[in-house]
Residue, then its C-alpha position, 0 to 999 in steps of 0.5 A: x446095652x447092659x445096665x449095671x448098678x455098682x455098689x460104691x466101696x468108697x475107694x477114691x476114683x471108683x467112678x473112673x474104674x467103671x466108665x460107661x461104654x457102648x456095651x454097658x452103662x454103669x450107675x454108682x450106688x452109695x451105701x447110706x444109713x437107710x440103704x435099701x436100693x431098688x435094682x429093678x431097672x438094672x441087668x447087673x449088680x456089681x459088688x467091687x472088692x472092699x464093699x460094706x458086707x454088713x450093708x449087703x447082708x441087710x439087703x440079701x433078700x433084695x439080691x436074692x429076688x434080683x437073681x431069681x428074676x434072672x438077673x446077674x451078680x458080679x461079686x469081686x469081694x470077700x463076703x464075710x456075711x452070708x448074703x451071696x446065695x449058695x456060696x460062701x467065702x472063706x479067708x485062710x492064711x494057713x497056706x503059703x502064698x508063694x505056693x499058689x498057682x491057679x488052674x482052670x476047672x470047668x471053662x464051659x464058656x471058654x472065658x479063658x480062651x486067649x487069656x494068659x493064666x500065668x498073669x493071674x498066677x504071677x505079677x512081677x514074680x509074686x504069686x498069690x497076689x490076686x485072689x484072697x481066701x477061697x469060695x465054697x460052692x454047692x455045685x462043683x461044676x460051677x468052679x471055673x478057676x481053682x488054686x493049688x489045693x483045688x479051692x475055688x477062686x472063680x465061680x460061675x453059678x447058674x444053678x443056685x438061682x434063676x440068674x447068673x453069679x460071677x464070683x471071685x475070692x476077693x479078687x478085684x476086677x474093674x472095667x478101667x483095667x481094659x485097654x491099657x496094654x503097653x509094650x510089656x503087658x502087666x497082670x492087670x491088663x490080662x485081668x482087664x481083658x478077662x473082665x471084658x470077656x465076662x461082659x460079652x458072656x453075660x450080654x450073650x446070655x441075656x440075649x438068649x434068655x430074652x428070645 
């Protein structure tokens, strides 16, 4: 079972967004005045949308050390401070969200196999609803998903550190989104299924690396 540290974004109900299961055990980490947590016991560090990036910048060396030890970072936030190794997030409102469509670039691990990408593009007929801004990454082969203008939206980075970074352009995900499929699937349901594929992917990668 994976052990994950989830940085609290102080959104009400966040404890219900990441509920432990047979696959993964979550621990919520609160940001305090003297924020300097140890992540040694964890396999994954998860930074949800809306987290305190000033606090994350203060512990950027700890995050880098965590990754250099072969661990995993899920960042679903727009990091306006430079704490994510090898990758930068940019906010840009110059282009119309109505024109935004996402497309797969390098899906090496078939993470979008069985996933309806159209649900990422549109929700109730509205485009540009999910991601915000874009990611500039050192290695083009790290780009999983890009937008209409070929700007990176999802990055799977196995090159910048000894670990794995799964980064979205301020595009939220959470474990609670899985398993809520009703007669008419919503876009959130599809994102929830994609999150589960990410968990399976890093579980398999961890197993390979430990053997």
